[in-house]
VEXDREN-2710 file (C-alpha; in Angstrom, 1 decimal):
% VEXDREN-2710
k/r/px/py/pz
1/MET/0.0/0.2/-0.1
2/THR/2.7/2.3/0.8
3/ALA/4.7/1.3/-2.4
4/MET/1.3/2.5/-4.4
5/LYS/0.7/5.6/-2.6
6/LYS/4.0/6.9/-3.3
7/ASP/3.9/6.1/-6.8
8/GLY/0.6/7.9/-7.1
9/GLU/2.1/11.3/-5.5
10/LEU/5.1/11.0/-8.0
11/SER/2.7/10.4/-10.7
12/LEU/0.4/13.4/-9.3
13/MET/3.4/16.0/-9.2
14/SER/4.9/14.7/-12.9
15/GLY/1.2/15.7/-14.3
16/ALA/1.5/19.2/-11.9
17/ARG/4.8/20.3/-13.1
18/PRO/4.1/21.6/-16.7
19/LEU/1.7/23.6/-15.3
20/ILE/3.4/25.2/-12.6
21/ILE/6.0/25.6/-15.2
22/VAL/3.8/27.0/-17.8
23/VAL/2.1/29.3/-14.7
24/LEU/6.5/30.8/-14.1
25/ILE/6.9/31.3/-17.5
26/ILE/3.2/33.1/-17.8
27/ALA/4.5/35.2/-14.4
28/ILE/7.7/35.6/-15.7
29/VAL/7.2/37.3/-18.9
30/ILE/3.3/39.5/-18.7
31/VAL/4.3/40.5/-15.3
32/PRO/7.1/42.7/-16.7
33/VAL/5.3/43.8/-19.6
34/ALA/2.2/44.7/-17.5
35/LEU/4.5/46.3/-15.1
36/LEU/6.1/48.3/-18.4
37/ALA/2.7/49.1/-19.6
38/MET/1.7/50.4/-16.3
39/SER/4.7/52.7/-15.9
40/LEU/4.9/54.3/-19.7
41/ILE/2.2/57.4/-20.7
42/ASN/2.4/59.4/-23.4
43/VAL/1.4/62.6/-22.7
44/PRO/-0.1/64.2/-26.2
45/ALA/0.7/67.6/-26.8
46/GLY/-1.0/70.5/-25.2
47/HIS/-1.7/68.8/-22.2
48/LYS/0.0/67.5/-18.8
49/ALA/-0.4/64.3/-16.9
50/VAL/-1.2/64.7/-13.2
51/VAL/-0.7/62.2/-10.6
52/VAL/-3.9/61.9/-8.8
53/ASN/-3.6/58.8/-6.6
54/GLY/-0.7/56.3/-5.1
55/PHE/2.6/58.1/-4.9
56/ASP/3.5/62.0/-5.4
57/VAL/-0.1/63.2/-5.7
58/GLY/0.2/66.2/-7.5
59/LYS/3.1/65.5/-9.5
60/VAL/2.9/66.4/-13.5
61/TYR/4.4/64.6/-16.6
62/ASP/4.8/66.9/-19.6
63/GLU/4.5/66.2/-23.3
64/GLY/5.6/62.7/-24.8
65/TRP/6.7/59.8/-23.8
66/GLN/7.1/59.8/-19.7
67/TRP/8.2/56.9/-17.1
68/LYS/6.2/56.6/-14.3
69/ASN/5.6/54.4/-10.7
70/PRO/3.4/51.6/-11.8
71/LEU/1.5/52.3/-8.6
72/GLN/0.7/56.3/-9.8
73/GLY/-2.7/56.9/-11.3
74/VAL/-2.3/59.7/-14.1
75/GLU/-4.9/62.4/-15.3
76/LEU/-4.2/63.7/-18.6
77/LEU/-5.4/67.6/-18.5
78/ARG/-4.8/69.8/-21.4
79/TYR/-3.4/73.6/-20.6
80/ASN/-3.4/75.0/-23.6
81/THR/-5.9/77.4/-25.3
82/GLN/-9.5/76.3/-24.9
83/SER/-12.6/77.8/-25.2
84/GLU/-15.9/78.1/-23.3
85/LYS/-19.2/79.0/-25.1
86/PHE/-22.6/80.1/-23.6
87/ILE/-25.0/80.5/-26.3
88/GLY/-28.1/78.8/-27.3
89/GLU/-31.0/78.8/-25.0
90/THR/-31.5/75.6/-22.8
91/TYR/-34.2/76.1/-20.1
92/ALA/-33.7/72.5/-18.2
93/ASP/-29.8/73.1/-17.1
94/ASP/-28.6/76.6/-15.9
95/ASN/-24.9/75.4/-16.6
96/VAL/-25.1/75.2/-20.5
97/GLY/-26.6/77.5/-23.1
98/ASN/-26.9/81.2/-23.1
99/LEU/-27.3/83.2/-19.5
100/VAL/-30.1/84.9/-18.4
101/VAL/-29.1/88.0/-16.0
102/ASN/-31.3/90.9/-14.5
103/SER/-30.7/94.3/-15.0
104/LYS/-30.6/97.1/-12.6
105/ASP/-34.4/98.0/-13.4
106/ASN/-35.1/94.4/-13.0
107/VAL/-35.3/93.3/-16.9
108/ALA/-34.4/89.7/-17.2
109/ILE/-31.8/90.0/-20.6
110/THR/-30.2/87.1/-22.3
111/ILE/-26.7/87.2/-23.7
112/ASP/-24.7/84.9/-25.3
113/PHE/-20.9/85.0/-24.8
114/GLN/-17.4/83.1/-25.7
115/VAL/-14.5/82.9/-23.0
116/VAL/-11.1/81.7/-24.2
117/TYR/-8.5/80.8/-21.8
118/HIS/-5.6/78.8/-21.1
119/LEU/-4.2/77.3/-17.3
120/ASP/-0.9/78.3/-16.3
121/PRO/1.5/75.5/-17.7
122/THR/3.4/75.8/-14.0
123/LYS/0.2/75.3/-12.4
124/VAL/-1.7/72.0/-13.7
125/GLY/-0.9/69.8/-10.8
126/GLN/-1.7/72.5/-8.3
127/ILE/-5.1/73.8/-10.3
128/ARG/-6.2/69.6/-10.4
129/VAL/-5.2/69.0/-7.0
130/GLU/-7.1/71.7/-5.8
131/ASN/-10.2/71.9/-7.7
132/GLY/-10.6/68.4/-9.2
133/ASN/-12.9/69.1/-12.3
134/PHE/-11.4/72.8/-13.4
135/ARG/-14.2/73.2/-15.9
136/GLU/-16.8/72.5/-13.8
137/THR/-15.6/73.8/-10.1
138/VAL/-14.1/76.9/-11.9
139/VAL/-14.5/78.4/-15.4
140/VAL/-18.4/77.8/-15.8
141/PRO/-18.9/78.7/-12.2
142/ILE/-17.1/82.0/-12.5
143/CYS/-18.3/82.8/-16.1
144/ARG/-22.2/82.6/-14.9
145/SER/-21.8/84.7/-12.3
146/VAL/-19.7/87.2/-13.1
147/PRO/-21.7/88.9/-16.0
148/ARG/-25.2/88.4/-13.3
149/ASP/-22.9/90.8/-11.2
150/VAL/-22.0/93.1/-13.5
151/CYS/-25.2/93.5/-15.2
152/ALA/-26.8/94.3/-11.9
153/ASN/-25.0/97.5/-11.9
154/PHE/-26.5/98.6/-15.0
155/GLU/-30.1/100.1/-16.7
156/ALA/-31.2/97.6/-19.3
157/LEU/-30.8/100.1/-22.2
158/ASP/-27.5/101.0/-21.2
159/ILE/-26.5/97.2/-21.7
160/ARG/-28.2/96.9/-24.7
161/GLY/-27.2/100.2/-26.1
162/ASP/-24.5/103.0/-25.6
163/ASN/-22.6/101.7/-22.6
164/ARG/-22.4/97.8/-23.7
165/SER/-18.8/98.2/-24.5
166/ALA/-18.3/98.8/-20.9
167/VAL/-20.4/95.8/-19.5
168/ALA/-18.2/93.7/-21.9
169/LEU/-15.3/95.5/-20.3
170/ALA/-16.4/95.0/-16.5
171/ILE/-17.2/91.4/-17.7
172/GLN/-13.8/90.5/-19.1
173/SER/-12.1/92.2/-16.1
174/ASN/-14.1/90.5/-13.2
175/ILE/-13.8/87.2/-15.1
176/SER/-10.2/87.4/-15.5
177/THR/-9.4/88.6/-11.7
178/LYS/-11.0/85.5/-10.5
179/PHE/-9.4/83.5/-13.4
180/LEU/-6.2/84.5/-12.2
181/GLN/-6.5/83.4/-8.8
182/LYS/-7.2/80.1/-9.7
183/HIS/-3.8/80.0/-12.3
184/ILE/-6.2/80.4/-15.1
185/VAL/-5.1/83.3/-18.3
186/MET/-8.0/84.7/-20.1
187/GLU/-6.9/85.2/-23.8
188/GLU/-10.0/86.6/-25.0
189/PHE/-14.1/87.5/-24.4
190/ALA/-16.2/88.5/-26.8
191/LEU/-20.1/89.3/-26.1
192/GLN/-21.7/88.3/-29.0
193/GLU/-25.6/88.6/-27.8
194/ILE/-27.7/90.8/-25.9
195/SER/-31.4/90.5/-26.0
196/LEU/-33.8/92.4/-23.9
197/PRO/-37.7/91.9/-23.7
198/GLN/-39.5/93.1/-27.1
199/GLN/-40.9/96.1/-25.6
200/TYR/-37.3/96.9/-24.9
201/GLU/-36.4/96.0/-28.0
202/ASP/-38.7/98.4/-29.9
203/ALA/-37.8/101.6/-27.6
204/ILE/-34.2/101.2/-28.8
205/THR/-35.2/101.0/-32.5
206/ALA/-36.9/104.3/-31.8
207/LYS/-34.5/106.0/-29.9
208/LYS/-32.5/105.8/-33.0
209/VAL/-34.6/106.5/-35.3
210/ALA/-35.2/109.7/-33.6
211/GLU/-31.1/109.9/-33.2
212/GLN/-31.1/109.6/-37.1
213/ASN/-33.4/112.2/-37.9
214/VAL/-32.1/114.9/-35.7
215/ILE/-28.7/113.8/-37.8
216/THR/-30.2/114.3/-40.8
217/GLN/-31.4/117.3/-40.0
218/GLY/-29.0/118.7/-39.1
219/TYR/-27.7/118.0/-42.3
220/ASN/-30.3/119.5/-44.0
221/LEU/-29.5/122.7/-42.0
222/GLN/-26.0/123.2/-42.7
223/ALA/-26.7/122.7/-46.7
224/GLN/-29.3/125.4/-46.0
225/SER/-26.9/127.6/-44.1
226/PHE/-24.3/127.1/-46.8
227/VAL/-26.6/127.7/-49.8
228/ALA/-28.0/131.1/-48.0
229/THR/-24.5/132.0/-47.8
230/GLN/-23.1/131.4/-51.0
231/THR/-26.6/133.2/-52.5
232/ILE/-25.2/136.3/-50.3
233/VAL/-21.6/136.1/-51.6
234/ASN/-23.0/135.5/-55.2
235/ALA/-25.4/138.7/-54.5
236/SER/-22.1/140.7/-53.0
237/ALA/-20.0/139.9/-55.6
238/ALA/-22.6/140.9/-58.3
239/ALA/-23.1/144.3/-56.4
240/ASN/-19.7/144.6/-56.3
241/VAL/-19.2/144.4/-59.7
242/THR/-22.0/146.7/-60.6
243/ILE/-20.3/148.9/-58.3
244/ILE/-16.5/148.7/-60.1
245/ASP/-18.2/148.6/-63.7
246/ALA/-20.5/151.9/-62.7
247/THR/-16.7/153.8/-61.0
248/ALA/-15.2/152.7/-64.0
249/LYS/-17.8/154.3/-66.3
250/ALA/-17.7/157.5/-64.4
251/GLU/-13.6/157.4/-64.4
252/ALA/-13.6/157.1/-68.2
253/ILE/-16.2/160.0/-68.6
254/GLN/-13.8/162.4/-66.4
255/ILE/-11.1/161.5/-68.1
256/ILE/-12.6/162.6/-71.6
257/MET/-14.0/165.5/-70.0
258/HIS/-10.6/166.3/-68.6
259/GLN/-8.9/165.1/-72.2
260/PHE/-11.1/166.9/-74.5
261/ASN/-11.7/169.9/-72.0
262/ILE/-15.2/169.6/-71.8
263/THR/-17.6/171.0/-69.0
264/ASN/-20.9/169.6/-70.5
265/GLU/-21.0/165.9/-68.5
266/THR/-24.2/165.3/-70.9
267/GLU/-21.7/166.0/-74.0
268/ALA/-19.1/163.7/-72.5
269/SER/-21.4/160.4/-71.8
270/GLN/-22.4/160.7/-75.7
271/ILE/-18.9/160.7/-76.5
272/TYR/-18.0/157.8/-74.2
273/LEU/-21.2/155.8/-75.7
274/ARG/-19.7/156.5/-79.6
275/TRP/-16.5/155.2/-78.1
276/LEU/-18.4/152.2/-76.5
277/TYR/-20.0/151.7/-79.6
278/ILE/-17.4/151.6/-82.3
279/ARG/-15.5/149.3/-79.4
280/ALA/-18.2/146.9/-79.5
281/LEU/-18.0/146.4/-83.9
282/THR/-14.8/145.5/-83.4
283/ASP/-15.7/143.0/-81.4
284/PRO/-16.5/139.8/-83.1
285/ASN/-17.6/138.4/-80.1
286/SER/-20.4/141.2/-80.1
287/ASN/-23.9/141.6/-80.9
288/ILE/-24.7/144.8/-80.9
289/GLN/-25.7/146.4/-84.1
290/PHE/-26.3/150.0/-83.4
291/VAL/-26.9/152.3/-80.1
292/ILE/-29.7/154.8/-79.7
293/LEU/-28.1/158.3/-78.9
294/PRO/-31.0/160.8/-77.3
295/GLU/-29.6/164.0/-78.4
296/SER/-30.6/165.4/-81.6
297/GLY/-28.2/166.4/-84.8
298/ILE/-26.0/163.7/-84.0
299/THR/-25.4/161.1/-87.0
300/PRO/-26.2/157.4/-86.1
301/LEU/-22.7/155.0/-86.3
302/ILE/-22.9/152.5/-88.9
303/ASN/-21.9/149.0/-88.8
304/LEU/-18.6/148.9/-90.9
305/ASN/-17.5/145.6/-90.5
306/ALA/-16.4/143.9/-93.8
307/ASN/-19.0/141.4/-93.6
308/ASN/-21.6/143.8/-93.8
309/THR/-23.0/145.1/-97.4
310/SER/-25.2/147.6/-96.0
311/PRO/-24.6/151.0/-97.3
END
């Protein structure tokens, strides 16, 4: 019996030996491969790998292939330029879509905007450890709370009208300040759409029409003023020409009286008229054919141009 038992045990051990060998081979080959896979990570461009559990929580691995402790659990975080849009109507969830804010005069206003930002590359580990999912705990809450706080300081028509740029600047400045406190850098803020209740939109439209009418009336008044001024200038110029012409004629008559020793102004005037008539006849552009001299006994002057065949 003893001999048979020993033979059976030997036979059992002989049968288990190949299985043990296979297990050992698997352990020798697969375990190192598994450890290698757990220790080697590939960090994409624009990302950091942050240790979130195990040894050295908060440690950061840079882009590319990196070796880590296989007992460390890591999480990839994007740190480069990214955006968050608050656009479109979503009444079911206040954490997504556009934003409804109340103005100083308690008017519900809908705004659409977009924020572009990036994480401080040197603070990625701290951001992850302190805030967890920073998008849900930092970015979205700040972006949705700041516009409400800012718009509460402005009247509805100011937000939609003349002070729109001031509202946008205030929102951008406040978001940027709060982001920096969390090591997030704002790159751009775009206030894209502001919608007021219809009655306010109608009031804004009426205001713009009135302003345009005022501008148009101003242009019309300027044009009328210009025309009136031009008319006055033209009239003044014509009057000056008349005065100059009359003065010249008077001076011409005085010269004739002096040259011919004439004391009678009527006679001097007749001589001047004859001279004007003769000059007109020699001017090819003149259409004067004769001149009437009121004094009797004066022979009418005749056009003696070469083209005139009359006696």
